[in-house]
C-alpha positions in Angstrom: -15.8 -66.4 -16.9 -18.1 -66.5 -13.8 -21.7 -67.7 -13.8 -23.6 -65.6 -11.2 -27.1 -65.8 -9.9 -28.3 -62.2 -9.1 -31.2 -61.7 -6.7 -33.2 -58.4 -6.3 -35.8 -58.1 -3.6 -35.3 -54.5 -2.5 -38.6 -53.1 -3.7 -42.1 -54.5 -4.1 -41.0 -56.3 -7.3 -38.9 -59.5 -7.0 -36.6 -60.4 -9.8 -33.8 -62.9 -10.5 -31.2 -62.8 -13.3 -28.7 -65.5 -14.4 -25.6 -63.8 -15.8 -22.3 -64.9 -17.3 -19.3 -62.6 -17.6 -21.4 -59.7 -16.4 -24.1 -60.1 -19.1 -27.6 -61.3 -18.4 -28.5 -64.7 -19.8 -32.0 -65.1 -18.6 -34.4 -63.2 -16.3 -37.5 -63.6 -14.2 -39.6 -60.9 -12.6 -42.8 -60.8 -10.6 -45.2 -58.4 -12.3 -47.8 -58.4 -9.5 -45.4 -57.4 -6.7 -45.1 -58.1 -3.0 -44.9 -61.9 -3.6 -41.2 -62.4 -2.8 -41.5 -65.3 -0.3 -43.8 -67.2 -2.8 -42.0 -66.6 -6.1 -38.3 -66.2 -5.4 -37.2 -69.8 -5.1 -39.6 -70.7 -7.9 -37.9 -68.2 -10.2 -34.5 -69.6 -9.3 -35.5 -73.1 -10.0 -37.1 -72.1 -13.3 -34.0 -70.2 -14.4 -31.8 -73.2 -13.6 -34.0 -75.7 -15.5 -34.7 -73.5 -18.6 -30.9 -72.9 -19.0 -29.7 -76.4 -18.2 -27.7 -75.2 -15.3 -27.5 -76.7 -11.8 -27.0 -74.7 -8.6 -23.6 -76.4 -8.3 -22.6 -74.8 -11.6 -22.8 -71.3 -10.2 -19.6 -69.5 -9.3 -21.3 -67.1 -6.9 -24.6 -65.7 -5.8 -25.2 -61.9 -5.7 -27.9 -60.1 -3.8 -29.1 -56.5 -3.8 -28.0 -55.1 -0.4 -30.4 -52.2 0.0 -31.5 -49.8 1.2 -35.1 -50.7 0.7 -38.0 -52.8 2.0 -37.2 -54.5 5.3 -39.2 -57.6 4.5 -37.9 -57.8 0.9 -34.3 -57.4 1.9 -34.7 -60.1 4.6 -36.2 -62.6 2.1 -33.6 -62.0 -0.6 -30.7 -62.1 1.9 -32.0 -65.3 3.6 -32.3 -67.2 0.3 -28.9 -66.0 -1.0 -27.1 -66.9 2.3 -28.9 -70.2 2.5 -27.8 -71.1 -1.1 -24.2 -69.9 -0.5 -23.9 -71.9 2.7 -25.4 -75.1 1.2 -23.4 -74.9 -2.0 -20.2 -73.5 -0.5 -20.3 -70.6 -2.9 -19.2 -67.0 -2.3 -21.8 -64.3 -1.5 -21.6 -60.9 -3.3 -23.6 -57.9 -2.1 -24.3 -55.1 -4.5 -25.6 -51.7 -3.1 -29.0 -51.1 -4.7 -28.6 -47.4 -5.4 -25.4 -47.7 -7.4 -26.9 -50.6 -9.5 -29.8 -48.3 -10.4 -27.4 -45.4 -11.1 -25.2 -47.5 -13.3 -28.2 -48.3 -15.6 -29.1 -44.7 -16.1 -25.4 -43.7 -16.6 -25.2 -46.2 -19.4 -28.3 -44.8 -21.0 -27.5 -41.1 -20.7 -23.8 -41.1 -21.1 -23.4 -37.6 -19.8 -20.0 -36.9 -18.0 -21.2 -33.6 -16.6 -24.4 -34.9 -15.0 -25.1 -36.2 -11.5 -27.4 -39.1 -10.7 -29.9 -39.5 -7.9 -31.7 -42.9 -7.5 -34.7 -42.6 -5.3 -36.5 -45.6 -3.7 -39.9 -45.0 -2.1 -39.8 -45.1 1.7 -43.4 -44.1 2.3 -45.0 -40.8 3.1 -42.6 -38.2 1.5 -39.5 -40.1 2.4 -37.0 -41.8 0.0 -33.8 -43.8 0.3 -31.3 -42.0 -1.9 -27.7 -40.9 -2.6 -26.1 -38.8 -5.3 -23.4 -40.0 -7.6 -21.2 -38.3 -10.2 -20.6 -39.7 -13.7 -17.6 -41.6 -12.4 -19.8 -43.5 -10.0 -18.3 -41.7 -7.0 -20.8 -40.9 -4.2 -21.0 -37.2 -3.6 -24.0 -37.3 -1.2 -24.0 -40.4 1.1 -26.8 -43.0 1.3 -29.6 -42.0 3.6 -33.3 -41.8 4.2 -34.5 -38.3 3.5 -37.8 -36.3 3.5 -38.4 -34.6 0.1 -39.2 -31.1 1.1 -38.0 -27.5 0.3 -34.9 -27.9 2.5 -33.9 -31.0 0.5 -34.5 -29.1 -2.8 -32.2 -26.4 -1.6 -29.5 -28.9 -0.9 -29.7 -30.3 -4.4 -29.7 -27.0 -6.2 -25.9 -27.2 -6.2 -26.1 -29.7 -9.1 -26.4 -28.1 -12.5 -27.9 -31.3 -14.0 -29.3 -34.0 -11.8 -31.0 -37.1 -13.1 -33.7 -38.4 -10.7 -35.2 -41.9 -11.1 -36.7 -44.9 -9.3 -39.9 -45.7 -7.4 -39.5 -42.5 -5.3 -39.1 -40.2 -8.3 -42.8 -39.4 -8.6 -43.0 -37.8 -5.2 -39.8 -35.8 -6.0 -41.5 -34.2 -9.0 -43.8 -32.4 -6.6 -40.9 -30.6 -5.0 -37.9 -30.7 -7.3 -39.3 -28.4 -10.0 -36.2 -26.4 -11.1 -34.8 -26.8 -14.6 -31.7 -28.6 -13.3 -33.8 -31.7 -12.3 -34.4 -34.3 -15.0 -36.6 -37.3 -14.4 -36.0 -40.6 -16.0 -39.0 -43.0 -16.3 -39.2 -46.8 -15.9 -36.2 -47.3 -13.7 -37.0 -49.7 -10.9 -34.9 -52.1 -8.8 -34.0 -54.9 -11.2 -31.7 -58.0 -10.9 -30.3 -57.2 -14.4 -28.8 -54.0 -13.1 -26.7 -56.0 -10.6 -24.9 -58.1 -13.2 -22.0 -55.8 -14.2 -21.3 -54.9 -10.5 -21.4 -58.5 -9.3 -19.0 -59.5 -12.1 -16.5 -56.9 -10.9 -16.8 -57.8 -7.3 -16.3 -61.5 -8.2 -13.1 -60.8 -10.1 -11.9 -58.6 -7.2 -12.9 -61.3 -4.7 -15.1 -58.8 -2.8 -17.1 -61.4 -0.9 -19.3 -61.2 2.1 -19.2 -63.3 5.3 -22.2 -65.6 4.8 -22.7 -65.9 8.5 -22.6 -62.3 9.4 -23.7 -60.3 6.4 -26.7 -58.0 6.9 -28.4 -55.8 4.3 -28.5 -52.1 4.5 -31.9 -51.4 6.0 -31.5 -47.7 6.9 -34.8 -47.6 8.7 -35.8 -49.9 11.6 -38.7 -52.3 11.0 -42.0 -51.0 12.2 -44.8 -53.5 12.7 -48.4 -52.3 12.5 -51.7 -53.8 13.7 
């Protein structure tokens, strides 16, 4: 019956969820966005206090592993690794795209459909992958430009659900009837909970010293 702290900083929105047995107990989310460094540890402390839990009571700490924002991933990973090291707790990494897909699969419950989470990567680019209803990856995780060539690649799927922060730009190109858009699906710490539970039970832990999130794109500084 593991008690797991789940951290999501992949996108502009930072969120934290305390979960037991794979079910969310309590949740905090930054509505303004782009405040990860300021609010993340405050959210964690607030969750612990409001639920009468200490950090030592946790069985593990899970973090969304990307792909996504370079800065966001660095902040979430650094906090998760620091807590794991200080508390001697296992670190769990949950791929961001499958956590989003799992949420939509539960809502649609369509065994014939395919699922494409899309995270905004600026311009007309997205971070994405395609999964079948059995959560198997049929197109690998990558950064891709949403254009006519990409549309042609996706035409093989008779029914493809598209969702996430990058879905809006996809609507401009993916206009065929086989594409179905799901609203209000963002990166969310609550989506991690079922996956972090399974990984805990299977002892799928990361090396705290060497774990790195899945950036996909190199960091590009601008003046």
